[in-house]
C-alpha positions in Angstrom: -3.1 -37.7 94.2 -5.5 -37.6 97.2 -5.8 -33.8 96.8 -6.7 -34.2 93.2 -9.3 -36.7 94.0 -10.8 -34.5 96.7 -11.0 -31.6 94.4 -12.7 -33.5 91.6 -15.1 -35.4 93.9 -17.8 -32.7 93.9 -17.7 -32.4 90.2 -18.0 -36.1 89.8 -20.9 -36.2 92.2 -22.7 -33.5 90.3 -22.1 -35.4 87.1 -23.2 -38.7 88.4 -26.8 -37.5 88.9 -26.9 -35.3 85.8 -28.6 -36.5 82.6 -29.1 -34.5 79.4 -32.7 -33.4 78.7 -32.7 -35.0 75.3 -31.9 -38.6 74.1 -28.0 -38.9 74.2 -28.0 -40.5 70.7 -29.8 -37.5 69.2 -27.1 -35.3 70.8 -24.4 -37.5 69.4 -25.8 -37.3 65.9 -26.2 -33.5 66.2 -22.5 -32.9 67.1 -21.2 -35.5 64.7 -22.9 -33.7 61.8 -20.7 -30.6 62.2 -17.5 -32.6 62.9 -18.1 -34.7 59.7 -18.4 -31.5 57.7 -15.2 -30.1 59.2 -13.1 -33.3 58.7 -14.4 -33.6 55.2 -13.2 -30.0 54.5 -9.6 -30.9 55.4 -9.4 -33.3 52.4 -12.0 -32.2 49.9 -10.1 -29.2 48.7 -6.9 -31.1 47.8 -8.1 -32.3 44.4 -9.6 -28.8 43.6 -6.2 -26.9 43.8 -5.5 -26.8 40.1 -9.0 -25.5 39.5 -8.7 -22.9 42.3 -5.3 -21.8 40.9 -6.8 -21.4 37.4 -9.9 -19.6 38.5 -8.0 -17.1 40.6 -5.1 -16.6 38.2 -2.5 -18.0 40.6 0.2 -20.7 40.3 -0.5 -24.1 41.8 2.3 -23.5 44.3 0.6 -20.3 45.5 -2.7 -22.2 45.7 -1.3 -24.6 48.2 -1.6 -21.9 50.8 -5.4 -22.6 50.6 -4.6 -25.9 52.4 -1.7 -24.7 54.6 -3.6 -21.7 56.0 -6.5 -23.9 57.1 -4.2 -26.5 58.7 -2.2 -23.8 60.5 -5.2 -22.1 62.2 -6.8 -25.5 62.8 -3.7 -26.8 64.6 -3.5 -23.6 66.8 -7.1 -23.7 68.0 -7.2 -27.4 68.8 -5.3 -27.3 72.1 -6.9 -24.0 73.1 -10.5 -25.3 72.7 -10.7 -26.6 76.3 -9.8 -23.2 77.7 -12.2 -21.4 75.4 -15.0 -23.8 76.5 -14.4 -22.9 80.1 -14.2 -19.2 79.3 -17.3 -18.9 77.1 -19.3 -22.0 78.1 -19.0 -25.2 76.0 -22.3 -24.9 74.2 -21.7 -21.3 73.3 -18.2 -22.0 72.1 -19.3 -25.0 70.1 -22.1 -23.0 68.4 -19.7 -20.1 67.8 -17.3 -22.5 66.0 -20.1 -23.9 63.8 -21.3 -20.4 63.0 -17.8 -19.2 62.1 -17.1 -22.3 60.0 -20.4 -21.9 58.1 -20.0 -18.1 57.4 -16.3 -18.5 56.4 -17.3 -21.4 54.1 -19.7 -19.0 52.3 -16.9 -16.3 52.1 -14.5 -18.9 50.7 -17.0 -19.8 48.0 -17.3 -16.1 46.8 -13.7 -15.1 47.3 -12.6 -13.0 44.3 -8.8 -13.3 44.9 -6.4 -15.9 46.3 -5.4 -13.6 49.2 -9.0 -13.3 50.4 -9.5 -17.0 50.0 -6.5 -17.7 52.2 -7.8 -15.2 54.8 -11.2 -16.9 54.8 -9.6 -20.3 55.1 -7.8 -19.1 58.2 -11.2 -18.1 59.7 -12.6 -21.5 58.6 -9.8 -23.3 60.3 -10.3 -21.5 63.5 -14.0 -22.4 63.5 -13.3 -26.0 62.5 -10.6 -26.5 65.0 -12.9 -26.1 68.0 -15.5 -28.6 66.7 -13.9 -32.0 67.2 -12.6 -31.4 70.8 -15.9 -30.0 71.8 -17.8 -32.9 70.3 -15.6 -35.5 72.1 -16.0 -33.7 75.5 -19.8 -33.5 74.9 -20.0 -37.2 74.2 -17.8 -38.0 77.2 -20.2 -36.1 79.5 -23.4 -37.1 77.8 -22.9 -40.9 77.9 -22.3 -43.1 81.0 -19.1 -45.2 80.9 -20.8 -48.3 79.6 -22.1 -46.5 76.6 -19.1 -44.3 75.9 -17.5 -46.8 73.5 -20.6 -46.7 71.3 -20.7 -42.9 71.5 -17.1 -42.6 70.4 -17.9 -45.1 67.6 -20.3 -42.5 66.2 -17.6 -39.9 66.4 -15.1 -42.2 64.7 -17.4 -42.7 61.7 -17.0 -39.0 60.9 -13.3 -38.9 61.5 -12.5 -42.0 59.4 -15.1 -41.8 56.7 -14.9 -38.1 55.8 -11.3 -38.2 54.6 -12.0 -41.4 52.7 -14.7 -39.9 50.5 -13.3 -36.3 50.5 -11.0 -36.7 47.4 -13.7 -38.5 45.4 -16.4 -36.0 46.3 -14.1 -33.1 45.7 -13.1 -34.4 42.3 -16.7 -35.0 41.3 -17.8 -31.5 42.4 -15.0 -29.7 40.6 -15.4 -31.8 37.4 -19.2 -31.3 37.1 -19.8 -28.0 38.8 -17.3 -25.5 40.2 -14.6 -25.5 42.9 -16.6 -23.0 44.8 -19.2 -25.6 45.6 -16.8 -27.5 47.7 -17.3 -24.7 50.2 -21.0 -23.9 49.5 -22.0 -27.5 50.4 -21.1 -26.7 54.1 -23.7 -23.9 54.4 -26.9 -26.0 54.7 -25.2 -28.5 57.0 -23.9 -25.7 59.2 -27.3 -24.1 59.4 -29.0 -27.4 60.4 -26.2 -28.0 63.0 -26.7 -24.6 64.6 -30.4 -25.0 64.8 -30.2 -28.5 66.4 -27.3 -27.5 68.7 -29.2 -24.5 70.1 -32.1 -26.7 70.9 -30.5 -29.9 72.3 -27.1 -29.0 73.8 -26.5 -27.8 77.4 -23.6 -27.5 79.6 -23.4 -30.1 82.5 -23.6 -28.7 86.1 -19.9 -29.2 86.9 -18.9 -27.1 83.9 -21.4 -24.3 84.8 -20.1 -24.4 88.4 -16.5 -24.3 87.4 -17.0 -21.5 85.0 -18.7 -19.4 87.7 -15.9 -20.1 90.2 -13.3 -19.0 87.6 -15.2 -15.8 86.9 -15.4 -15.0 90.6 -11.6 -15.6 90.9 -11.1 -13.2 87.9 -9.7 -15.8 85.4 -6.6 -14.3 83.9 -6.0 -14.8 80.2 -2.8 -16.7 79.5 -1.7 -14.4 76.7 1.9 -15.6 76.5 0.8 -19.2 76.4 -1.5 -18.5 73.5 1.3 -16.6 71.7 3.9 -19.3 72.2 1.5 -22.1 71.1 0.4 -20.1 68.0 4.0 -19.6 67.0 5.1 -23.2 67.7 2.2 -25.0 66.1 1.7 -22.5 63.3 5.2 -22.6 62.0 5.4 -26.4 62.6 2.4 -26.9 60.3 3.9 -24.6 57.6 7.2 -26.5 57.9 5.5 -29.9 57.4 3.3 -28.6 54.6 5.9 -26.7 52.6 9.1 -28.6 53.5 9.3 -31.0 50.6 8.4 -28.3 48.0 11.3 -26.1 49.3 13.8 -29.0 49.6 13.5 -28.9 53.4 16.4 -27.3 55.3 18.3 -26.2 52.2 15.7 -23.4 52.1 16.2 -20.3 54.2 12.4 -20.1 54.7 12.1 -23.6 56.0 15.1 -23.1 58.4 13.4 -20.0 59.8 10.1 -21.9 60.2 12.0 -24.7 62.0 13.7 -22.4 64.4 10.5 -20.6 65.2 8.5 -23.8 65.6 11.1 -25.4 67.9 11.5 -22.2 69.9 7.8 -21.6 70.2 7.0 -25.2 71.3 9.8 -25.2 73.9 8.7 -21.9 75.3 5.0 -23.0 75.3 5.8 -26.2 77.3 7.9 -24.3 79.8 5.4 -21.5 80.2 2.3 -23.8 80.5 4.0 -26.0 83.1 4.8 -23.0 85.4 1.6 -21.0 84.8 -1.1 -20.9 87.4 -3.8 -20.7 84.8 -2.4 -22.5 81.7 -4.4 -22.3 78.5 -3.3 -25.9 77.8 -3.3 -28.4 80.7 -0.1 -30.4 80.1 -0.5 -32.0 83.5 -2.8 -34.5 81.8 0.3 -36.1 80.3 1.3 -37.3 83.7 -1.4 -39.9 83.4 0.3 -42.9 81.7 -2.8 -44.0 79.8 -3.6 -40.6 78.4 0.1 -40.0 77.3 0.3 -43.4 75.6 -3.1 -43.0 74.0 -2.1 -39.6 72.7 1.0 -41.2 71.1 -1.1 -43.9 69.6 -3.5 -41.4 68.2 -0.5 -39.4 66.7 0.7 -42.6 64.9 -2.8 -43.4 63.7 -2.9 -40.0 62.1 0.4 -40.6 60.5 -0.6 -43.9 58.9 -4.3 -43.0 58.1 -3.4 -39.8 56.3 -0.2 -41.1 54.9 -1.8 -44.2 53.3 -4.8 -42.2 52.1 -2.2 -40.2 50.1 -0.1 -43.2 49.1 -2.8 -45.5 47.6 -4.6 -43.1 45.3 -1.4 -41.5 44.2 0.1 -44.9 43.3 -3.0 -45.8 41.3 -3.0 -42.6 39.4 0.7 -42.0 38.7 1.9 -45.6 38.3 -1.2 -47.6 37.3 -2.8 -44.9 35.2 -6.2 -44.8 37.1 -8.4 -41.7 36.8 -8.8 -39.6 40.0 -12.4 -40.8 40.4 -11.4 -44.5 40.1 -8.5 -44.1 42.5 -10.8 -42.5 45.0 -13.2 -45.4 44.7 -10.5 -47.8 45.9 -10.4 -45.9 49.2 -14.2 -45.7 49.8 -15.0 -49.4 50.5 -12.5 -49.3 53.4 -14.4 -46.4 54.8 -17.7 -48.2 54.5 -16.2 -51.3 56.2 -15.1 -49.1 59.2 -18.7 -47.7 59.4 -20.1 -51.3 59.6 -17.5 -52.4 62.1 -17.6 -49.5 64.5 -20.9 -50.3 66.2 -19.6 -53.8 67.0 -16.3 -52.3 68.3 -18.4 -50.1 70.5 -20.3 -53.0 71.9 -17.1 -55.1 72.4 -15.7 -52.3 74.6 -18.4 -53.0 77.2 -17.0 -56.5 77.6 -13.3 -56.4 76.5 -10.4 -54.2 77.9 -9.6 -51.3 75.6 -5.9 -52.0 75.6 -6.3 -55.5 74.2 -8.4 -54.2 71.4 -5.8 -51.6 70.7 -3.2 -54.4 70.5 -5.4 -56.3 68.0 -5.9 -53.2 65.9 -2.1 -52.4 65.8 -1.3 -56.1 64.8 -4.0 -56.2 62.0 -3.0 -52.8 60.6 0.7 -53.8 60.6 -0.1 -57.1 58.8 -2.2 -55.1 56.2 0.6 -52.7 55.6 3.1 -55.5 55.1 0.6 -57.1 52.7 0.6 -53.9 50.7 4.3 -54.4 50.0 3.2 -57.1 47.5 1.8 -54.3 45.3 3.0 -54.4 41.7 2.1 -52.9 38.3 0.1 -56.0 37.2 -2.4 -56.1 40.1 -6.1 -55.4 39.5 -8.6 -53.1 41.2 -10.0 -55.9 43.4 -6.5 -56.7 44.8 -5.9 -53.1 45.9 -9.4 -52.6 47.3 -9.2 -55.7 49.4 -5.8 -54.7 50.7 -7.3 -51.3 51.7 -10.2 -53.1 53.4 -7.7 -55.3 55.3 -6.0 -52.1 56.6 -9.4 -50.5 57.4 -10.4 -53.5 59.6 -7.4 -52.8 61.8 -8.0 -49.1 62.0 -11.5 -49.8 63.2 -10.1 -51.4 66.3 -8.0 -48.3 67.1 -10.0 -45.1 67.1 -12.7 -45.9 69.6 -10.6 -48.0 72.1 -7.8 -45.4 72.1 -10.3 -42.6 72.9 -11.9 -44.8 75.6 -8.5 -45.6 77.2 -7.5 -42.0 77.1 -10.5 -40.7 79.0 -10.6 -43.6 81.5 -8.6 -41.8 84.3 -9.2 -38.2 83.3 -11.5 -36.2 85.7 -14.6 -35.0 83.9 -13.8 -31.4 84.6 -10.7 -31.9 82.3 -12.6 -33.6 79.4 -12.4 -30.4 77.3 -8.6 -30.1 77.7 -8.1 -33.8 77.1 -10.2 -33.6 73.8 -8.0 -30.8 72.5 -4.8 -32.6 73.1 -6.0 -35.9 71.6 -7.3 -34.3 68.5 -4.1 -32.2 68.2 -2.1 -35.4 68.3 -4.1 -37.0 65.5 -4.0 -33.8 63.3 -0.3 -33.2 63.7 0.3 -36.9 63.1 -1.7 -36.6 59.8 0.5 -33.7 58.7 3.7 -35.6 59.6 2.4 -38.7 57.8 1.8 -36.7 54.5 5.2 -35.0 54.8 7.0 -38.3 55.4 5.2 -40.0 52.4 6.0 -37.1 50.0 9.7 -36.9 51.1 10.4 -40.6 51.2 8.7 -41.2 47.8 10.9 -38.5 46.2 14.2 -39.8 47.7 13.5 -43.5 47.3 12.3 -43.1 43.7 15.6 -41.5 42.8 17.5 -44.1 44.7 15.8 -47.1 43.0 15.9 -45.4 39.6 19.7 -44.9 39.9 20.1 -48.6 40.9 18.0 -49.8 38.0 19.7 -47.6 35.5 23.1 -49.1 36.5 21.8 -52.3 34.9 21.1 -50.6 31.5 24.4 -51.6 29.9 24.9 -53.3 26.5 27.2 -55.7 28.4 24.2 -56.9 30.4 22.6 -59.8 28.4 19.2 -59.3 30.1 19.1 -55.6 29.1 20.2 -56.4 25.6 17.4 -59.0 25.3 14.9 -56.5 26.7 16.0 -53.9 24.1 15.6 -56.5 21.3 12.1 -57.5 22.6 11.1 -53.8 22.8 12.3 -53.2 19.2 9.8 -55.7 18.1 7.0 -53.6 19.4 7.9 -50.8 16.9 8.3 -53.1 13.9 10.8 -52.4 11.1 11.9 -48.9 10.6 14.1 -46.2 12.2 12.2 -46.3 15.5 13.1 -49.9 16.0 16.8 -49.0 16.2 16.5 -45.5 17.7 15.2 -44.0 20.9 11.8 -45.8 20.7 12.8 -49.1 22.4 15.1 -47.3 24.9 12.3 -44.8 25.7 9.9 -47.6 26.3 12.3 -49.4 28.7 13.1 -46.1 30.5 9.4 -45.6 31.1 9.3 -49.2 32.6 12.3 -48.4 34.8 10.6 -45.2 36.1 7.4 -47.2 36.9 9.4 -49.9 38.7 11.4 -47.3 40.7 8.2 -45.5 41.8 6.6 -48.9 42.7 9.6 -49.8 44.9 9.4 -46.4 46.6 5.7 -46.9 47.5 6.6 -50.4 48.8 9.3 -48.8 51.0 6.7 -46.5 52.5 4.4 -49.4 53.3 7.3 -51.2 54.9 8.1 -48.2 57.0 4.5 -47.8 58.3 4.2 -51.6 58.9 7.4 -51.6 61.0 6.3 -48.5 63.0 3.0 -50.1 64.0 4.7 -53.4 64.9 7.1 -51.5 67.2 4.0 -49.8 68.9 2.5 -53.1 70.1 4.7 -53.5 73.2 3.5 -50.1 74.4 0.0 -51.5 74.9 1.3 -53.5 77.9 2.6 -50.3 79.5 -1.0 -49.0 79.8 -3.0 -49.3 83.1 -5.8 -51.8 83.1 -9.1 -50.3 82.2 -12.0 -52.5 83.2 -14.9 -52.4 80.6 -17.3 -49.7 81.5 -14.9 -47.9 83.9 -15.8 -44.3 84.5 -13.7 -41.1 84.4 -11.2 -40.4 87.1 -10.9 -44.1 87.8 -14.5 -44.4 89.0 
């Protein structure tokens, strides 16, 4: 421990006297612009899949590779971003990512075939995957500890708000223009981001110094580490995205993906721990605060993305809302988080991050339990307020978790830390969506079979319901035929689906409740504490 402190002391000393040339808040807005664009792109394409499939003469199942390919390349580059920042220089790597994301967005918009679109989405995912970790590392270096909470609040606005408006914006664009415009809208934002970044960003002295030292020492490329990570994370993402469609491990394809994902990740961990120049610094997980924060961020990804799928889907499939109206239920929660985040940032200067994390977990858990009261008779206001209740809890999580994660990380490891934290959230989001889709499918079948058991002529309640339903059709053949039974079967299916959604909310609520004791396992982080424990 003393050796590590001695090694990082010069870097910390250099950083203590370094200040960026431009106002830190201008830098924060500059890097947040590109990250907002990238996070938005992970959700905006979802609602456009049927249009993409129709426009490129492909099936909807084939079109899902448009989403999967992006997520796979994005997941692979996230943990590698810290290493690339050291190899190329953080400013250069960040601008390269923005450039690649912008160019590939244009190529996606003009793609004539599905195959080319998938190829360009892979390129777009590589560019987008390096943006968020680079932004977090830039913010951690640009702002002093007392202002870091507010800086991460700006970043959190992009991460939380973008997926909230993504489905609504994507639906509007595809309905009124063309699916190609969901990619074209990235181009002007990307061009502005490149111009501002080239003008405002700079690498801090410690990073420049470390890069020079690595060059003198002939930094060796960890090829095997990159290969193992690419195989492990790539096939894990494919497994999570395609598992439910292919009935999970009953499919040979999914079994192969599972074996490759598990083997790749095990080999990656083993190799990176023994390598002298690892491409991913897993030694960061030895810090208790960073490890627990990473786990919390994983769970936030699970619940945030999982519930973002659950609520609009419930409103559309069970309640009969349009896609636009269902999306509008999510949006007020995003706006509430934006309003709350600056106050959360200011509170972090006075209150310990771990206590705020505990409050956030408790509020979110209560909100999820409240969502178990959903039924088919509720109105728009009830759902919207429930979503805002959940959003108020999530607002207490993003910024404090990031602040606690960086509290004892030396500044020369900020890039590596950013990659791992963002990877945890992204993989958590994929796990959350897969869990929701799988649990909904199985629990709907379960509840439907239990409800159908009650549809017997010997059941007086069912007989009374058939008689009441017959009155809807009036006199005639339909009154004694399949009409009443069809109406009741439709009601049974709606009730079974509703109970399945409630099961998902219960599961998420219990998961967040179980997380609360982990807060007390974190080390105390005094408000305004600097990196490396200084």
